[in-house]
C-alpha angles and dihedrals in degrees: 000000000000086000094296112131137175125226132187123180133192123255088253093060122082110213126198122190116204125194122175090350095306133105108244098170135015140163145091126294094015126162126186147129120263140178106248097204095061102026131083118197124201115193117189119182111227097184118110116271128205117207126183120213138190126180141150127247138173123245126219091268092052097257121143117236132179117226117203124183150118136256126198121202143153137200107263097173110033095179092054091050091047089056092056103035133036112247094158117145125226116261092263091050094234099118147349120292094213137036096241095103089060091047096055096079091050091051090054091048090050090055089051090048093053094052093042091052090056092054100039097051090062093058129076118234097260092053095040095058089053097041102087095117091041092053092047091051091049099042102042097071091042092053092046092054098034113132091222091058092047092048091056091049092242132143122210108223101174144001130188138165113216100187144352110203132179124221116287092255092049090044091053090050091050090045091050092049091045091046091051090048090049091048089049090050089047090052090048090049090050089048091048090047092050091044089049089049090051090047091048091048090049090047089051091049090048090049090049091049090046089049092049090047090049090049092048090047090050091048090049091049089050090049091047090047090049091047090049089049091048090046090049090049091047090048090050090047090048090048089048090049091047090047089047091048090047089049091047091047089048090048091047089049090048090046091048090048089049091048091049090046090047090048090049090048091046090048090048090049091047090048089049092049092045089049090050092047091046091050090047092047090050090050092046094046089066093048126089112260091229090056090050090049090051091049090049092050092050112110095013124140119253091252091053091049090051089051091051090050092052089049091054091047090051088053090056098040092125090062096045113085101189132357123194120196118188120234091234092061093050090046091053091047093048092048092052091044092054092046 
């Protein structure tokens, strides 16, 4: 009304009020009335801004790649930016009078593009598509200290590259090569797995053979031990038999010696008896038979004497005419004979 307007800005907007070419008021979060016909207002956002970018560049081996990323910045010196770009508001304060505020993000992206082109053209395709982190590490300090950024009064807060992609045809070629390499590696893995299986099978067979050999060796050792034990037993039995035989031989020798000694003793006794008999016979041959008969009859029982008497009578039977023997005598002799 009558050209008098009211404006109120956020704490993240830096506002400059110009009258007659001079700054009469400036700051963030201001609110005041002004006369629109004689006042110019410049509003510069100081909040951080995130801008996405995507552009194509050529690698060292002349392959096209697409770089996609994001840059974060803010206005650090609003007065410096206002001197280079037009951020003047319309008289009613409802919008910008020029298109420079919309051009600022593109200018920042252009600065990023220039520095990224310098880095990407020194890399071959295979390295470029894998160099996101490398490019970020190389470009971030360059963007922070870039003269263009400082001249605009800006501050780079963050920079990231989301992807670096080749053209679809090149990507298919790389995918095919990578796929073939993966298939080759898969074949090699299958070969290694089969080879490992064969090696494991061979190791198992070797272990089984070693186990069988160990078992056979143990059995052979047991057999040899048993044979040694049997041989030892046989040797002991043979030694016992030999000792028994030696004992038997010794006993036989002793027995033979005893027999010979007994025979010698018996012979000596027989010789002694024969000598005694011979001596007796010699002594008796010179003695009267009647004396010998009398000596022989000495000490006999009455019955024996009667028998001798009958024997002598029988020897002289031719000289005896008649012999009478009483029944009583025969009865006595028969009774004593029976007893």
